[in-house]
C-alpha positions in Angstrom: 91.3 132.1 113.9 95.1 131.9 113.4 95.6 130.7 117.0 93.1 127.9 116.4 94.8 126.8 113.2 98.2 126.9 114.9 96.9 124.9 117.8 95.4 122.3 115.5 98.6 122.1 113.4 100.7 121.6 116.5 98.3 118.9 117.8 98.6 117.0 114.5 102.3 117.4 114.4 102.7 116.0 117.9 100.8 112.8 116.8 103.4 112.0 114.1 105.9 109.4 115.1 109.3 108.6 113.6 107.9 105.4 112.3 105.2 107.4 110.5 107.9 109.5 108.8 109.8 106.4 107.7 106.6 104.8 106.3 105.6 108.0 104.5 109.1 108.7 103.2 108.8 105.7 100.9 106.1 107.5 99.0 107.6 111.0 99.1 108.4 111.1 95.4 104.9 109.9 94.5 103.4 112.6 96.8 105.6 115.3 95.2 104.7 114.3 91.6 101.0 114.0 92.5 101.1 117.5 94.1 102.8 119.0 91.1 100.2 117.5 88.7 97.3 118.7 90.9 98.6 122.2 91.1 99.5 122.2 87.4 96.0 121.0 86.5 94.5 123.6 88.7 96.5 126.4 87.0 95.6 125.0 83.6 91.9 124.8 84.4 92.1 128.3 85.9 93.6 129.7 82.7 91.0 127.9 80.6 88.3 129.3 82.8 89.6 132.8 82.1 89.3 132.1 78.4 85.7 130.8 78.7 84.4 133.5 81.1 85.1 137.2 81.8 86.8 136.5 85.1 90.3 137.8 85.8 93.1 135.3 86.0 93.6 135.6 89.8 89.9 135.0 90.5 89.7 132.0 88.2 92.8 130.3 89.5 91.9 130.8 93.2 88.4 129.6 92.4 89.7 126.2 91.2 92.8 125.9 93.4 93.1 123.0 95.8 93.1 124.2 99.3 90.9 125.5 102.0 87.9 127.7 101.2 88.8 130.3 103.8 92.4 130.5 102.8 91.5 131.0 99.1 89.0 133.7 100.0 91.6 135.5 102.2 94.1 135.3 99.4 91.6 136.6 96.9 91.0 139.6 99.2 94.7 140.2 99.6 95.6 140.2 95.9 92.5 142.0 94.7 90.6 139.1 93.2 86.9 138.8 93.7 86.3 137.0 97.0 82.6 136.5 96.4 83.2 134.5 93.2 86.1 132.6 94.8 84.1 131.6 97.8 81.1 130.5 95.7 83.2 128.4 93.3 85.3 126.9 96.2 82.0 126.0 97.9 80.7 124.3 94.8 84.1 122.4 94.5 83.8 121.3 98.1 80.2 120.1 97.6 81.2 118.2 94.6 84.0 116.5 96.5 81.8 115.7 99.5 79.0 114.4 97.2 80.8 112.3 94.6 84.3 111.4 95.7 83.3 108.9 98.4 81.1 107.0 95.9 83.8 107.1 93.2 86.4 105.8 95.7 84.1 103.1 97.0 83.4 101.9 93.4 87.1 102.0 92.5 88.3 100.2 95.6 85.6 97.5 95.2 86.7 97.0 91.6 90.4 96.7 92.6 89.5 94.3 95.4 87.5 92.1 93.0 90.3 92.1 90.5 92.8 91.0 93.2 90.5 88.2 94.3 90.1 87.0 90.7 93.9 87.2 90.3 94.5 85.2 93.5 92.0 82.5 92.4 93.8 82.2 89.0 97.2 81.8 90.7 95.9 79.1 93.1 94.2 77.1 90.4 
């Protein structure tokens, strides 16, 4: 498993060009802030989850943490959290993302596109 992940990572790394790094570098600050917000929200929701349920803090936080299902379950096993609960809740999180995020993005992008077209028509008139 580790060899496969390493091979995939190396493959992706070799596909990145210097131009890609220059392009992505413009947004580095935004990526960093977004990542901090996502991790902070995850920890906050994990803590709230412990208050609303009888789960321990490690299980709750790993259940809601952004990341791979396998990685979160392995981490849960390593630190003594409940891997069954973590895998179940990570799976539900994954299903939610697969089921709803594409539709939400499609709606949001269509709305932004329509607003831009209206703005362009107003400027040309």
